[in-house]
N, C-alpha and C positions, 0 to 999 in steps of 0.2 A: 529501547530500540536495539542496542548492541546485544542484549541477551536474546532477543527474538531473532536477530540476524545470525548469531552463533548457532541457535537451535535449528534454523533453516539450513545453514551450511552443513550441519551434522545429519540432515535429512529428517529431522523430527518436525514435520510440517504441522502436526496437530499442536504440539507445545508452542511452536512459533506463532501459529494463528491465535492461540489463546493469549499469548503474551501481547501480540499486536492489538487484539481486540480490547484487552484491558487498558492499553495505552490510549486507544481511541475513546474509550468510555471516559477516561479522565480528561481528555482534550476537548471533547464536544461542548461541555458547559462553559469552557474558558475561552474558546477561540471562535472567531467568525466562521461561518460555514464554508467560506471560500478561502480560508487560511491555507497558504502553501504548506505549512507544517502539518496541518490536519490532512491535507491532500496526500502528502508524502506518507503519513501513517496509514492511510487507506490503501495506498499503493503497496506498502509493505504487507498488509493483511491480504491484499489481492494476490500477491506473489506466493504467499504461504498457501492460500486456498487453491491456487492453480496447481501448485506442486502436489497437493493432496487429492486433486481430481475434481474439486468443486469449481468447474469452469464457469458455470452460470453466475455464481456469486462473485467470483473473481472478476468477471467482465463488468458486473454492476459496479463494483468498487473502483475498478480501473477507470470506468467512465466518469464516476463522481470525481475522482482525482484529476482526470484530464479536464473536466469542465471547470474545476476550481483553478487549476493552473492557467487556463485560458483567460481568466479574469485579471491576470497580472501581467504587467508589461515585461517583467523579467523575473525568472525563477532560477535559482542556482541549480547547477547540474547535480549536485549532491541530493537535492530534494526530488529530482526526476528519475534518479537511478533505478528505483524499484519499478516505476511505471514502464520504463524502457524494457526492463527485464521481463515483466509480466506480459507486455505486448509481444515480445519475441516468443515467449513460452506458449502463448495462445495463438500465435501465427498472425498477429495483427500487422506486423511490419514486414 
């Protein structure tokens, strides 16, 4: 996650998206589909994709993350950070 975040901050959205996708690929077989950790990873990927102009896929991933978070009573703000950022970038908020 840190490597992807650093790549995103440098403006390398493609490398960040690839990094986040690899992370998701590792998490999917290990975590429940509504896991907040998996949702956060999807929001990270959504943020990278939105930054690269792939708004359709970014919206899909953001919605998956939002739906997963909604299944939990409390989710830490550090897990919601990328979802908040992608929502702002896509004009959802």
